[in-house]
DRENVOTI-156526 format. One record per residue: x, y, z of N, C-alpha, C in turn; residue in three letters. Coordinates in steps of 0.2 Angstrom, whole numbers, plus 5000, padded with zeros to 4 digits. Example, Ala and Ser with C-alpha at 12.3 -4.5 7.8 and 13.67 -1.06 7.14 Angstrom:
// residues 2
506649725039506249785039506649845039ala/506449895035506849955036506450005039ser/
//
This chain:
// residues 385
494648075007494148045003494548044995met/494248044991494647994982494848074981thr/495448064978495648094972495648194977gly/495748174981495548224985496048264987ala/496548374986497048384987496848434991arg/497148464994497048544997497548574996ser/497248664995497648714993497048784994arg/497448824996497148904995496848944989arg/496448984993496148994985496649054982trp/496749084974497449084974497049184977pro/496849214981496949284981497049284988trp/497449394987497749384998497349405001gly/497549445006496749485009496549545007pro/497049575002496749624998496149594992ala/496049554991495749524985495049524987ala/494549564981493849584983493549494987gly/493449444987493349394989493549374991val/493049334998493249335005493649265000ala/494149245008494649175004494349105005gly/494449065002494248975003494348935007leu/494648905010495048835011494648795003ala/494948785001494848704996495148664996leu/494948594995495248534995494548504984ala/494948504981494848484971494448384977leu/494048404974493848304975493448284967val/493648234969493448164961492748124967ala/492348094963491848074966492248004966gly/491747964971491847894971492047864963pro/492547814964492347764959491447714957ala/491047744950490247734950489647764955gly/490447834957489747854959489147854959ala/488547844959487647894958487847964961thr/487147974959486848044960486948044967his/486648014969486348004976486948014981asp/487147964980487947974983488148054983glu/488348104978488348164977488048194983arg/487548184982486848244984486748214992phe/487448124994487448125002488048145006ala/488448205000488748235005488748285007glu/487948295005487848385005487548375015gln/488048375019487948405024487548445025trp/487648495022487748555021486848595022asn/486548555017485848545018485248525021leu/485748465025485148435032485248475036ala/485948505037486048565043485148615042gln/485348635035484748695034484048675033ile/483948605035483248605033482848605025gly/483348585019483348615014482748555010ala/482848515013482748445009481948445010pro/481948455017481048465017480748535019ala/480948605012480648645011480748645004ala/480848605002480748604993480148564994trp/479748534997479048504998478448574996ala/478848625001478348675000478548734994thr/479148734994479448794988480148784988ser/480348774981481148754979481248824974thr/480948904974481248924973481048984966gly/480648934963480248944957479849004956gln/480049014952479949104949480449164951gly/481149184956481349214958481949204955val/482349254953483149284950483549294960thr/484049264956484749284965485249304959val/485249384960485649414955486649384961gly/487249354955487949334960488249414960ile/488549424964488949464957489749434963val/490049424955490849394962491249404954asp/491449324955492049324949491749294943thr/491049304942490849244935490549174935gly/490649134930490149104930490349034925val/490249014927490248944923489848894921asp/489448954914488748944910488548864909val/489248804908489148754904489448714909asp/489348704917489348684920488848644922his/488548554922488248544921487548534924pro/488048564931487548584939487048664936asp/487148714933487048764931486948784922leu/486948734919486748744912485848744911ala/485848814907485348814908484848854915gly/485348894919484848904924485148974923lys/485649014918486049074917485449124915val/485249194916484649214911485249274910asp/485449314912485849344908486649384912ala/486849364911487649394911487849434910leu/488649504912489049554913489749534915ala/490149594911490549594915490649664915thr/490649684925490849754929491349794928cys/492049764926492649774927493049834924leu/493149874928493249954926492850014920gly/492250014925491750034920490850054919gly/490850034915489850024915489949944912pro/489349914917489349864917489449834906cys/489449784902489649744898489149674897arg/488549704894488349644896488249584889glu/488249504891488249444886489149424889gly/489449414893489649344894489949374900ala/490349334907490649324912491049254915ala/491649274912491949194911492249204918pro/492249154920492249124927493149094928asp/493549104931494249104929494649074931arg/494149104941494649054948493949004949ile/493249014948492948984951492548984957gly/492649034957492349064968491649084963his/491449114957490849154956490349074955gly/490449024952490248964949490148924957thr/490548934960490548894968489848924971ala/489748994970489349014973488749004974met/488749014964488049024960487948944960ala/488348894960487948814963487648814971gly/488048824975487548834981486948864982val/486648914979486048944976485648904971val/485848874967485348864963485548844958ala/485948754960486148704957485548654957ala/485348634952484648634947484548534950ala/484048534954483848484957483548414951his/484148394946484048334941484048284940asp/484748254945484948194944485448204943gly/485848264941486748324939487048334944val/487748294946488248334951487848334959gly/487848444959487348424968486948464966ile/486448474970485948534971486048564974val/485648644973485748714975485148694981gly/485248774987484648754991483848794987val/483948844981483148844977483248844971ala/483348744969483648734964482948744957pro/482548794956482248814952481948914952asp/482748894960482749004956483149004950ala/483249064948483349074941484249134944arg/484649134938485149194940485249204936leu/485649284938485749334934486649354936val/487049324932487649344937487949404930val/488649454937489049504934489549484936ala/490149484933490549484937491049564939lys/491249574944491349634948492049604948ala/492349544950492849504953493549494949ile/493849524947494349504942494849434941ala/495149424936495249384936495949344941asp/496249424945497049414949496349414954asp/495749414958495449394965495349464966gly/495549524962495649594966495049604963met/494549644965493849714962494149774966gly/493549824964493249884967492949894970thr/492549914974491949914978491649974970thr/491850034965491350034960491349994957ala/492049954956491549874952490949844955asp/490749834965490449794965489749824963ile/489749894962489149914966488549924958asn/489349944952488949924946488449884945asn/489149824948488749764946488049724950ala/487849764957487549744962486949804957ile/487149844954486449904950486549874947arg/486649804941486549764935486049734937trp/486249694943485849644944485149644946val/485449704949484349714953484049744948val/484349774940483949824936483749764932asp/484149684932483849634928483549594929arg/483149604940482649594940482949524946gly/483449554947483949484954483049514960ala/482849454962482449484968483049454976asp/483449434974484149424982484649454980val/485049474982485949494979486349444982val/486849434980487249344985487749404985asn/488449434989488849464988489649414994leu/489649384992489749314994490849344994ser/491049434997491349474995491849475001leu/491749455008492149465012492449525014gly/492849555016493049605018492549655019gly/492549675025492049685028491649745028ala/491449805030491349875026491949885032asp/492149915036492649935037493449925034arg/493749865035494249865029494249875021arg/493449845017493449885012493449935010phe/493349975015493350055015494050085013val/494450055022495350065021495350055017thr/495249965010496049965006495550004999leu/494849974997494649994990494350074989ala/494150114997493650174995493350174997gly/492950184990492150174990491350134993thr/491150124997490750095003490650044997pro/490149995000489749954998488949984996leu/489050045003488150045005487850074998ala/488150104994487750144990487250084984ser/487550054983487349964980487049924985gly/486749924988486649874995485949924995ile/486149984995485450014996485350044991glu/485350024988485050014979484849934978tyr/485049914982484249874980484149884982ala/484049884991483549844996482849914992trp/483049954990482550024989482050014985ser/482549944980482049944973481849844973arg/481849824981481849764983482049694983gly/482749704980483149654980483349664987ala/483349614992483849594997484449574994ile/485049614998485949604998485749545006pro/486249485002486549465006487349465006val/487749475011488449495013488949445017leu/489449435015489849365018490049395024ala/490249375028490349415034491349415034ala/491749385031492349365029492549345035gly/493149335035493649245036494249295042asn/494249265046495249295052495349295047tyr/495949245043496249215040496649285034asp/495649315030495649355028495849455030asp/495749475036495849505038496249535043val/496749485047497349495049498049495046leu/498049555042498549585038498849645043ala/499349685038499749715043499449765039asp/498649765033498749865036497849865038asp/497549825040497149805047497149805052val/497049865056497249905061496849825068pro/497349815074497149765078496549755083ala/496249795081495749805082495149785082asp/495449745077494749745070495049685069glu/495249635069495449565069496049535078gly/496249535077496949515083496649515088leu/496149555093495549565097495149525098leu/494749515092494249485094493649515088gly/493649585087493449625085493349635078glu/492749605074492849595068492749675066ser/493049635056493149705053492449705049ala/492049675050491349725050491049715053ser/491249745061490949775065490549825062tyr/491049895060490349935060489949945054asn/489249875055488949905048488149955048tyr/488249975055487750015056487049995053gly/486650055051485950015047486049995043asp/486449965039486649925033486149895033leu/485849885026484849855025485249805020asp/485549755023486149665021485949635028ala/485949575025485849525026486549495028val/486849495034487649465035487749385038val/488049355034488149295038488849275038val/488749225046489449205046489349165045gly/489549065048489749035045489648955050ala/489448905049489748885054489848825051thr/490248765054490648705055490248655054asp/490048585054489848525048489348525057arg/489748515064489348525069488948575070gly/488648635064488448675068488248755072gly/489148725075489548785081490048845075glu/489848915076490348965074491048915071val/491148935067491648925065492248945066ala/492848935067493348965069493749025066gly/493549015060493649075056493449165053tyr/492749105055492049165054492049225059ser/492049275054492149365058491649375062val/491649385066490949405070490549435067ala/490049465070489649485066489249575069leu/489649585074489949645074489349705079gly/488949735071488149805075487849755068asp/487649695063487449705058486649705064ala/486349755057485849745057485249665058lys/485549635053485249585052485749505050trp/486049495057486549455054486349385058gly/486449315054486549235055486949215055val/487049165054487449115053487149045050val/487649045044487248955038488348915038ala/488048855034488848815034489048855029pro/489548845034490348865029490648805030gly/490848795034491348715033491848735038gly/492248665041492648695046493348735045gly/493648715049494348745047494948695046asp/494648615043495148605041494648595032glu/495048615027494948605018494548545016pro/494548485019494048445019493648415022ala/493448455028493048485029492348535029glu/492348545022491848585017491448575014gly/491148605009490348605005490548595001val/490148544998490248534992489648594984leu/490448594982490148664978490348634968val/490048644965490248674957491048694957pro/491248684952491948704948491948714941leu/492448774938492348784933492748734929pro/492448684920492648624920492448574921gly/491748564924491348494926491748474932arg/492048494938492248464943491948494949arg/492348484953491848494963492648484967his/492248554971492548544977492248544982ala/492748514988492448564995492848594996val/492348664998492648735001492248745007val/492648775010492648825017492848895017ser/492248955020492149015021491649035023gly/491549105023490849115025490749125017thr/490849125013490849155006490249115006ser/490549055008489849005005489448965010val/489749015016488849005021488549085016ala/488649135013488249185010487549125005ala/487749135001487249094997486749054997pro/486948995006486548965009485749005009his/486149065015485449145015485349145010val/485649165004485349184996484849144995ala/484749054996484349014992483949014997gly/483849005004483449015010482749095005ile/482949165006482649235004482449184997leu/482749164993482149114987481849104991ala/481949064992481048984992480649024997leu/480949094998480249145005479949185000leu/480749224995480349254989479649214984arg/480049154982479249134978478649104983ala/478649134989477949104993477649194992gln/477949224988477749304988477749354995asp/478349324997478349365003478849425000leu/478649495002478949555001479949525004pro/480149595002480849575007480849595012pro/480349625018480449675023479949575027ala/479649545025479649495030479749435025glu/480249425020480549375021481149365026ala/481349445026481849455028481749425038val/481149455037481149425046480749365047asp/480549325040480349255043480749225042arg/481449225039482149195041482449205049leu/482649295050482949285056482249255063leu/481649245060481249255066481149175066ala/481649125063481549025062482149035064thr/482549075062483249035065483549005071ala/483848965071483948925079484448965084glu/484248995087484648985092485049005094ala/485649015096486148975097486849025104gly/487349005105487849055107488249075099ser/488049105095488549145090488749225091cys/488749265094489249305094488649355095gly/488749445097488349495094488349515088arg/487649525089487649545082487149485076gly/487249405080487149365077486349355082cys/485749335076485049295075485149215078arg/485449175075485249095076485749085067gly/485849015069485748985061485048975058arg/485349005050484848995046484448915046val/483748895046483248845046482748875039arg/482948835034482548825027481848825031ala/481948735032481448705035480848765037asp/480948765040480548805047480348885046ala/480848915040480648985037479848965032ala/480248955030479548895024478948875027val/478948845032478148835035478148885039ala/478448925040478149005046477849015041ser/478249005035478049075030477249035024ser/477249005025476348945025475848985032val/476248965035475748985042475249035040ala/475949115040475649185038475249175034val/475049165024474849155023474249105020thr/474249095026473349055028473349065033glu/473349115036473049175042472949185039ala/473249235032472949305029472049265023arg/472449205020471949185019471249175022ser/471349165027470749125032470349215033gln/470749275034470549345036470449355033glu/470449325026470049375018469449335019ala/469249275020468749245019468349265026glu/468549275032468049285037467849375036val/468249425033467949485031467449495029arg/467549445023467149415016466349415018ala/466449365025465949335026465349385035gly/465949435034465649495040464849525038gln/464849525034464349575030463749505029ser/463149505033462649475030462149485024gly/461849455021461149485016461149535018gly/460749565025460549625028461049695030asp/461749685026462249725027462349745032gly/462149695040462549675046463249655049arg/463549665053464149655051464249585057val/464349515061464349495063465049505068asp/464849525074465449525080465649465081pro/465449425079465749375080466649345074ala/466249335069466749345066467449405063leu/466749465067467249535067467649505070ala/467649485078468049465080468549435079ala/468449355075469149305072469149345066leu/469149395063469549415059470349495061ala/470249495069470549525071471149505075ala/470849445075471349385079471549355075val/471649335068471649305062472449365057leu/472249415060472549475057473149485061ala/473049445068473649485073474049445071ala/473649395069474449295071474549325062leu/474349355059474749355051475149415052ala/474949465059475449535057475949485063ala/475949455067476649455069477149425068ala/477749475072478549445069478549485062gly/478049505057478249545051478249605049thr/478049645055478249725057478949725062ala/479149665062479949705066480449725062thr/480449685056481149715051480949785050val/480349805050480449895048480549935054ala/480449895061480749945068481349935068arg/481849865065482249865070483049945066arg/
//
């Protein structure tokens, strides 16, 4: 790969964001924008280009809680509606500089513009609100993260991306306050939290009990009834990546493109300073799911129905306990369209059930019942889980 070199993101196992394998890359000499798009194997794996014919995320806002964002990166220029730094106290609105690059990368996967420049995100017309809750040394506290989640939700986020790695049990052990309060705040106010499951190289540390990593159980095992979509990673071949932590008892678990075990096998993302890099990790898998949910929210689906469409249309496969499958943007969006059309037909039929004499046509009433059943199929399952 031209101009590539590999290294690790500069945070250790106790950091607040999931470590990513990273390879800095330069585009080929004389590269066209089409060539950069062609490098985005991740979009093809989830069927994003086909989904854009129906939904691009327009009208939806995604919250990014991370290390900040480079608002001047060409892929993200004009995309960010609000910024805040939420370190060591209340969130302070106005700026969220990203000196690590993690938040910029996640924002790009979600919503890089489809404008012929650089890369394109999963939901290219979605808007962003960004809260910096991870400091420039890669460290973060759950108190700051919870504040940041509340801030982006209060600023209109419909989906909240949390590429924070460490999971429930490990995060509580290392940082104290659990993330559940922020996550449930988001869900209770109509925003869908999306949480990276974490990487095994993040959890195999001296302060992590062996049964949470070394013996195959994930540090994210104990999610309980947490109302968040938990995301593991797949490699370029669509298989679960070797570093991806198992999803345990996550209520809504899926896998999405995160890249392979080698840095050069990763996903192309933007970095501060007009750069791009190839990265791997569950951190980069999560914003793919946040992007798909943005596509679904743009179709006027409420949170529970959007989650259900995501789960119901995931490709079944061997991805471990708690995993519903590998996400597909095209199938999710198409299924949402079918539900919407069925509801529209149902409304039309009901409107025509009564004749001029006020009597109900039994045949039309029966058809309306069938259409109602089709529209409801699968959409009530989230509430029951």
